[in-house]
C-alpha positions as CSV (number, residue, x, y, z in Angstrom):
1,M,232.2,65.2,-4.9
2,F,230.0,64.4,-1.8
3,T,229.8,65.6,1.8
4,G,229.2,62.3,3.7
5,I,225.8,63.5,4.8
6,I,223.5,60.6,3.9
7,E,220.3,61.8,2.2
8,E,218.4,58.5,2.3
9,V,218.7,54.8,3.0
10,G,217.6,52.9,-0.1
11,T,217.0,49.2,-0.5
12,L,218.9,47.1,-3.0
13,A,216.1,45.7,-5.1
14,N,218.0,43.5,-7.5
15,V,221.5,42.4,-8.4
16,T,222.2,41.3,-11.9
17,D,225.4,39.6,-12.9
18,L,227.2,41.3,-15.8
19,G,230.0,38.8,-16.2
20,G,232.8,40.3,-14.1
21,G,230.6,43.2,-12.9
22,K,227.2,43.6,-11.3
23,R,224.2,45.8,-12.0
24,L,222.7,47.1,-8.8
25,T,219.1,48.2,-8.9
26,I,218.1,50.3,-5.9
27,E,214.7,51.4,-4.7
28,A,214.8,54.9,-3.4
29,E,212.6,58.0,-2.9
30,M,215.2,60.2,-4.6
31,T,214.8,58.2,-7.9
32,P,212.5,60.8,-9.7
33,D,215.2,63.5,-9.1
34,L,217.9,61.3,-10.8
35,R,218.9,61.1,-14.4
36,V,221.3,58.8,-16.4
37,D,224.9,59.9,-16.1
38,Q,224.6,61.5,-12.6
39,S,226.8,60.3,-9.7
40,V,225.3,58.7,-6.6
41,S,227.3,57.6,-3.6
42,I,226.2,54.1,-2.6
43,D,227.6,53.1,0.8
44,G,230.4,55.6,0.0
45,A,231.2,54.3,-3.5
46,C,230.7,56.8,-6.3
47,Q,228.6,55.1,-9.0
48,T,227.1,56.4,-12.3
49,V,223.4,56.1,-12.8
50,V,222.7,54.0,-15.9
51,D,219.0,53.6,-15.7
52,V,216.1,55.4,-14.0
53,D,212.6,53.9,-13.5
54,S,210.6,56.6,-11.8
55,E,207.4,54.6,-12.0
56,N,208.9,51.9,-9.8
57,S,211.1,54.3,-7.8
58,T,214.3,52.4,-8.9
59,F,217.6,53.4,-10.4
60,A,220.5,51.2,-11.5
61,V,224.3,51.5,-11.5
62,D,226.9,49.1,-13.0
63,S,229.7,48.2,-10.6
64,I,232.7,47.1,-12.5
65,E,235.4,44.6,-11.4
66,E,237.7,47.4,-10.0
67,T,234.8,48.7,-7.8
68,L,233.9,45.2,-6.7
69,R,237.6,44.5,-5.7
70,K,237.9,47.7,-3.5
71,T,234.4,48.0,-1.9
72,T,231.7,46.0,-0.3
73,C,229.5,46.3,-3.4
74,G,230.2,42.8,-4.5
75,D,228.8,41.4,-1.3
76,L,225.5,43.3,-1.5
77,T,222.3,41.2,-1.9
78,A,218.7,42.0,-2.6
79,G,217.0,43.5,0.4
80,T,220.2,45.1,1.8
81,P,219.8,48.7,3.0
82,V,222.4,51.1,1.4
83,N,223.4,54.7,2.3
84,L,222.7,57.1,-0.6
85,E,223.9,60.6,-1.3
86,R,223.6,62.6,-4.5
87,A,226.6,64.6,-5.7
88,L,227.3,68.0,-4.2
89,Q,226.1,71.0,-6.2
90,A,228.2,74.1,-6.5
91,G,227.0,76.6,-3.9
92,D,225.6,74.0,-1.5
93,R,226.6,74.0,2.1
94,L,229.4,71.5,2.9
95,D,228.0,70.0,6.1
96,G,230.3,67.0,6.4
97,H,233.8,66.9,4.8
98,F,235.1,66.6,1.2
99,V,234.2,63.0,0.2
100,Q,235.1,61.8,-3.3
101,G,233.3,58.5,-3.3
102,H,236.6,56.9,-4.1
103,V,236.7,54.0,-1.6
104,D,240.3,53.4,-0.5
105,T,239.7,50.0,1.1
106,T,237.4,48.1,3.4
107,G,237.5,47.6,7.1
108,T,235.8,45.3,9.6
109,V,233.5,46.3,12.5
110,E,235.3,44.8,15.4
111,A,233.3,46.1,18.4
112,V,230.1,47.9,19.1
113,E,229.5,49.7,22.4
114,Q,226.3,51.5,23.3
115,E,226.7,54.5,25.7
116,E,223.9,56.6,27.1
117,T,223.7,59.0,24.1
118,D,225.8,57.4,21.4
119,W,227.3,54.2,20.0
120,L,231.0,53.6,19.7
121,Y,232.1,51.5,16.7
122,T,235.6,50.2,16.5
123,I,236.8,49.3,13.0
124,R,239.9,47.3,12.1
125,F,241.8,48.4,9.0
126,D,245.0,47.3,7.2
127,P,247.8,49.1,9.0
128,Q,249.4,50.1,5.7
129,H,246.8,52.9,5.7
130,A,247.6,54.2,9.1
131,A,249.3,57.3,7.7
132,Y,245.9,58.6,6.5
133,L,244.3,58.6,9.9
134,I,244.8,61.1,12.7
135,P,243.0,61.6,16.0
136,V,239.9,63.8,15.5
137,G,240.4,63.6,11.8
138,S,237.8,63.0,9.2
139,I,236.9,59.6,7.6
140,A,234.0,58.4,5.5
141,V,232.7,54.9,6.6
142,D,230.0,53.5,4.2
143,G,229.8,57.1,2.8
144,I,229.1,58.7,6.2
145,S,231.2,61.7,7.2
146,L,232.6,60.8,10.7
147,T,235.3,61.9,13.1
148,V,238.0,59.5,14.4
149,A,237.4,59.5,18.1
150,R,240.1,57.0,19.0
151,L,243.0,55.7,17.0
152,G,245.1,52.5,17.4
153,D,247.7,50.9,15.2
154,D,245.2,49.0,13.2
155,T,241.8,50.2,14.6
156,F,239.9,53.4,14.9
157,T,236.7,54.2,16.8
158,V,233.9,56.5,15.7
159,A,231.1,57.8,17.8
160,I,227.6,57.7,16.2
161,I,225.0,60.2,17.3
162,P,221.4,59.1,17.6
163,H,220.4,60.9,14.4
164,T,223.0,59.2,12.3
165,Y,222.2,55.9,14.0
166,E,218.5,56.2,12.9
167,E,218.9,57.8,9.5
168,T,221.6,55.6,8.0
169,N,222.2,51.9,7.6
170,V,224.4,51.8,10.7
171,T,221.6,50.2,12.8
172,S,221.2,47.1,10.5
173,A,224.5,46.8,8.6
174,W,227.2,47.6,11.1
175,T,227.3,44.5,13.2
176,E,230.4,42.9,14.6
177,G,232.3,41.3,11.8
178,A,230.6,43.3,9.0
179,A,232.7,44.8,6.2
180,V,232.5,48.5,5.6
181,N,233.8,50.9,2.9
182,L,236.5,53.3,4.0
183,E,237.6,56.5,2.3
184,F,240.3,58.4,4.1
185,D,240.3,62.2,4.3
186,L,241.1,63.8,0.9
187,I,243.2,66.6,2.4
188,G,245.0,64.1,4.6
189,K,246.0,62.0,1.7
190,Y,247.6,64.9,-0.1
191,V,249.2,66.5,2.9
């Protein structure tokens, strides 16, 4: 379980082909605090740590075929910045919303508009998922806990505050036409 509050932006150091899957090696400051078998959200996709190299500040996860089909993990290349969050510990504050790291689908950044104090990102999604979105509801985009500011039939818009803009991969990765991971609100899915 995660909160959608990004702890760090790491850098994908290496991608190794595993046949149908891929091993992603990520350089991150949080590496010394990780151990094998822990969960880490990488751009919103919950992954299991399979190797830790504290000396080189890298850790590795294996993305299997199912993960690659449902997320943007298969499109990542060395040098790509990725949003990272460690799993929520019991007793921690829940600053975002309940995020499982179970990506439902991907969407596409359709438009970016800069306002005086924020950025508006409009994201297109498959309308078959429309029932999981409501105005002012929660959504995780690339693992970031956000609020749906505007909702259309097959698009939604989120407003990004300066802190989120500067402390996540939004600045470099969310360009028009870019694919993003979407996880709809857990409570909304069950209600």
